[in-house]
N, C-alpha and C positions, 0 to 999 in steps of 0.2 A: 187340467187345472194348472194354473200358473205356478211357477216355483215358489213365489212369495207366499201364496196361500198354503201350499203344501208344507212349507217350513213353519207356518203358524200352527198347523195341526200336529207337526212333529213336536213343537214346543209345548203344546197343550198335552200331548201324550206324556212327555217327560215330567211335566208338572203334576199330572194326575197320578203317574206312577209313584213319584216321591210322596205325594199327598196320601196315597194308599198306605204306604209304610208308616208315615207319621200318624195318621188317624188310627191305625191299628194299635200302635203302642201308647198313644196319648189318650185314647178313649176307654182305657181299661179293657182292651181287646174286644170291643163291640163289633161283631161280625156284620151287623146290618149296615153300619156306616162304611165299613171296609169294602163291602160288596158294591155299594154305590160308587165309591171312588174307583174301585177296580173295574167296574163296568164302564165308567166314563173313559178310563185309560184304554180299555179294549176297543171301545167305539172310536176314539181318536186315532188309535193305531190302524184300525181297518180303513178308516177314511184316508189316512196318509198312504197306506200301502196300495190301495186299489184305485188311486186317482192319478195315475201317470198319464202323460200326454200320449 
């Protein structure tokens, strides 16, 4: 995968990680929403990590 696309997935991972923390505290500690954003963060990280040239 090209470096440009890998960097997009890294940015998406960072945004999802921050969103996980924000959603946890702003939604009254609703774990359902937190797991959705956490799962997205994990998915973006795995895509970033295992798509080297």
